[in-house]
N, C-alpha and C positions, 0 to 999 in steps of 0.2 A: 383418128382414135377409135374404140370400139365401141360401141355403145353397152352399156348400163346396166344389169337389172339389178336393182334396189330392194334390201328387203328387211325384215328385223333382224338385226344380230340382237343373237339371244340375249337374256337377261342376266344375274346374279343368282338365277334361280335356276337355270338354264333351261331348255327347251323337248315336250317330250315325239316333236317334228325334225325332219329333217332340218333344216337349213338349206334351204338352195341359192347358190350366188356366184354370177359372170365375173369370172376377173375382169379386171379393166385395162389389160393391156390385148391378151391372150382371144377372146371373147368364146373359155373353156369353164364351164362347170369344174368352179372350184370344191377341191376333195376332205374325205378325211384324210386325217392329216396323224389321227392316234383313236386304235380302238382295241376297246380291255371288254370281253366280256367276260364274267366271275359267275360263279359256283358264291353262294352266301355266305359259304369261310373258308372264301378258295384262297387267302393274301394268309403267309409265313411270316412276310418281310418286319423290321420292325423298319422305321421312318421319322422321321420329324413332325415340324406343325402341321405341315400342308403334305399333300398327294404328288409329288412331279412327274408333271410330264413333258418333257423333251420331244423337240415338235424337231422331223426332218422336211416333211413332206406336207403339203394338203392344208387344209382353214381349218377343217368340224375336230375337238375330239367327238367321243362317240365314250360313253358309257351304259355298259351293260346288265345285268342282273339276269339269275335262272331260278328259278323257285326250284325248293324238293323236290321231290316225287307224293305223289301222295297216297295212303293208303290203297287197297283194292281189292274188291270181293276177290274174292278164290272158289274158281270153278270146280274141281276134283272130277266129275259127268259131265260129260253134255256135248255140248259145242262150247267149246270159250273164245270168246274174245278178242279176235284176232286184230280190228281195227286199229289204224296207229292211234299209240297218244303222242301229241308232238310238247313239246317243254313251252312255259310260259317264259317269257321276256316284259322285264321293264326295262326301259331301256330311259338315258339322258341325253342333248345335244349341248356343247359348250361350240361360243364362237364372238368369246365378248372381248375378241384380241385390243391393246393399247399402246400401243409406239410412240415410246419415251427416249428424249437423246440427252445427254448430255454434254456440253463443252468446256473445253478448257482454253487458251493457247501460250505455247509456254517461247519467250525473245530467250535464247543463250545469250544474248551478246550484250543484255540487257544483268541477266543474272550474273555477269561473270562485273559487274561493278560491282554489285553491294555482295559481292562475297568476296573472304580478308584470304588473301594468300595460303594459312596455313587454316586447317578449321573443314567445312562440310565444302564435297564437292558439287562441280553446275551436276554431274551426273546426281548426283543426291538430290540436289534442290531437284531438277527436271521429276524426280522419283514421288520425289513426295509431292509433287504438283500433279503430274497423271494419278496419283494414287485419289484423292478427287476428287479422278470418275464414277471411279467401284465405290467411295464413299455416299455418294453422294448416289447415287443408285440403290447401295443396298439397306439403303433408310428412307428411299423411295419405296423398296422390297416391304422393307418391314411395317409400315405405314398402312399398307394396300392389305397384308397379311393382317393383319393389327385389326385393320375395319373392318373383315371379315367377320373374324371374328367377334368383336363386338356390337355389329348388326345386330339389330333388334329381331330381326328376319331368319338367322337363324337360329336353332335348334329347336327345337319342340318343349316348350316349360315343364318343367318337374310337375307340374299339377297331377301329370298320371299321373301321376308316382304318390301323390300327398294330398293331390285334394285343398281344400281352402286352408293347410297349417304350410305354418314354416318350417325352416330351422332354427331352435331354439340356443343360440347362445355359436358362441366353434366346435364347442364338441358336436354339436344338435347339427354344425352344419358338415362334421368329418365326417359324421352316420347319415347325411344326406347326399355325401355324395358317394360312400360307398352304397348305397342303392339304387342310385344309376347307375356306380361301375358294375352293380349283376344284374340289372337293366339289361344293358348290352349288353351280357355274356347267356343272358340268359335267350332263348329263341321268343318274341314278339311280337308287337306293333310297337311296341314302345318307342317312342323317337325319330319316328319314320314318317317321309312325306303321303299325304292324301293316298297320291296315284299308286304306293306301292301297296299294294292290295294283298301281299302275302308276308306271314314272320318268318323273320331270319333272327341268327344271331349273329353277333359282331367276338371275334377271336381275340384274344385276352393281348396277344402283343400288338395289335392294333389298336386299341383303346390309350388314348390320351383324355388327358385333363388338363384345362387353361385357365391358368389365375393368375391371378395377381400380384406378380412380389411385394406389396402391403395387406396382402390378408395372408400371405403362404407366412409372410413375418409375425403372425399370430396365431399360429399351428404349434404345436410337436411334435416337430419332422420325426422322432421318434415312435408319436402314438398314431401320428398317418399312418406309416410306414407299415407296424403294426395289426390298424386297422383291417388293413390293405393284405396286409396275410403276405405284406413282400421286406425284402428286405430295403437298407435307405438305396443302396444302387438300381434298385430295380423299377423303385418308387421312384424316382428320378431321372433316369430312362421312359416313366407318362407321361411326367410335369410335364406343359408346356409351360412358363415363367415367363409374362408379359410385365419388363419392368415396369419402374414409374414411371406413367403419363399419364400426360394431363388428359389429353383424347380420347382414356381407354376408360371403359364404365369399371372399376377395381370390385364392385360386387356385381361382375354376373363373374361362374364357375361353369365353364361349358365342360359333358366331358363325351366323348364323340370316338366314332370312326373313322381312321384317319385317312377310311377313303371320302369324308365325307366333305373337307376342305381340300378341294383341289388348286393344284397355279400350272398356268401353260408357257414349255417357256418355245416360240418361235422363233426370233431370231437375241443374239448377245454379240455386237459383233463393233470389234475396235477397228479406225476409221481415222483420215486425213487431212490436213492439205497444209502443199509446201507451198508457202508465199515468200516467194523469192526477194522479191522488188521490197517486203518491207519487212524480211530479215524474220523471219516469225513461221511459227505453227501453230495452225489450228487440229484439238484434237478430239474424237469423237464418240462415246460407248452409242449404241446404239440399240434401244432390247425393246424386244414387243410380246408383249405376257400376257396371258388374261388369269383371273381368277376366280373362286365361284364358287358357289354350296352345293353342294349335294345331295339331294330330298335323297337318292335310293342307299345310302347306307342311315345310319341312324345317328343321332343329335342328341344331348337334350340336356337344357340351359337347367341354372340355379339362380333364382336370385337369391343374392345375399345378404344382402342393404342390413338388414336386421339384426342376425348374426352378427356380423360386422363391425357396430354401431355398439354393440354388447359386448364386443373383444376390445374394441378398443375405449370401454370407460372402463375393463377394468384394468388397461394398466396405462391411458390418459387421463387428468379432467382440465376444465374448462381456466385457462389462467383469470389471475386476482388481480385488479387495478387500481389503485387511489387515487382520488381527485386531486390537482395542484390548485386553490385558489391564491389569485398573487394580485394583492391589493399596491400599486404604489406607485408613489410622490414623489414625484420632483427627479424621480430615479427610472431607470427603462435592470432590464434581465435580455443577461443574455442564453438563455434557454426559455423557451415560450411556451414549453410542452406543460397539457393543462391533466393528464394523466402520468402515471408512473406508474413500474409495473412491482407485483412486493414481491419484499426481497430483495427489489436492487438499489442502487445505491439515486440518490436525486443533486445534484449536488447547482449552482448557478452562482455567478458573480455580475454585480450590479456597480453599478458606471450612475456616479449622478451627473446633472443637468447640470449644463453650462450660473455660475453662479450658487451652483450646489457643491454638498459634499458629502460625501458616509461617513467621515469621522462624526462622530455624533448622536447620528443618524438616532431617529425616534422607532424604535422597535414596539408596535403598537400588539403586531400576532405574530406567533412565528411557534407555530405548535402542530403537532403529528398524532392522531386520531385525539385533537382535546388533549394534549396534555404540550405545557409550552417548556420546549428543548432549544431558545435562544441563547440559554448559554454553551450550551456545546456541541450547540451549529450552524451560529451565528459568526461573524471573526472579523470587525471591520469591512464590512462587505460586500464578503465571502459569506455564500450559504454552504458546505458540505452535510449528508448524511445518507449514510454509511448501505443504511439496508431502515429501507421503507416499512414501517408494518402499519402502517393508518392514512388515514385522508388529511392532508396538506392546506396550511394555511395560511398566507405570510402577507404582510401589513405594513409596509414601512417607508415612513419619509422621510427622500434627505435633510441633511443642516444647513442654513443659509450661510454663505462663508463671512 
């Protein structure tokens, strides 16, 4: 077996140095698989949440941007300076590939045993089972992309725009999003990696806004579109809406250049093993991808927590609960709740202990909010309160037989 030269794999943030690696089979240097050299305003493509790199050969993704030409002094007379003025480039490399495999087994003979003569056929069941490979890989892909967006190191804080101020309410958040959008459009350093020492502007068609579904629900979409001077259709073309997800930070809004988030796909292959002896087939979907944040392109993160909490407070309120204090003698209740939601019902059935009966029971107290409700809420061991509006106190003693 060939000797392998081990190096550090590029991190989520990539590397400015070319990672040299020796293939573990052929003892040859693994080479660049994708190379992009871009002018600052080079892309006019409309893309989704991530910029996709489809890889056929090589192992390293290279991204480079070219600094715009600077103003020079015009020399009308005398000897002009004919020395070369080579362009300045900033470069990032990525090779943090991860391979994942998804497997499922098809037993056609056993499928025949569980389906009826009429209805779902064998092939339909097989297709549904095989589809779990795509479903599983798709969810895994979503989680990886979600984690890039939510990662605290992705995106530069919008304090570059607002200093120590934060968005005040949902209207303030919409304003902050528009300011970030404008900052990406303009030529400046805002939202760039510290290694990028020259200004750039992001083409409008490349700007995306990642926002959680929960936060978007607090906004008037028409107002949002008007603030951005876009139609609703154009606006939704720029929004990357993260669905409800307990593992996502809903208070984070990301305004970014599409090229700042990358996903490389080097392998996406289906394969199978036929096991004749056991009458089953194993099916595999093998995927090799890398996900990364590319600091060569602009990205701004807005902390929307205070704005969202203010927005939620304007449409939601805390639940009100009332206590239930039950003191029962020689009987038990089928409802052991100690609190009940305001304006909901409370019901309980009391069962007398051996040698006792609920008929003729002593009701010392059955009150709600300090008001006696025994005549309307109690009947032969059954307590029924259709609408709770205060703390409930129950003190009842079963009668001896």
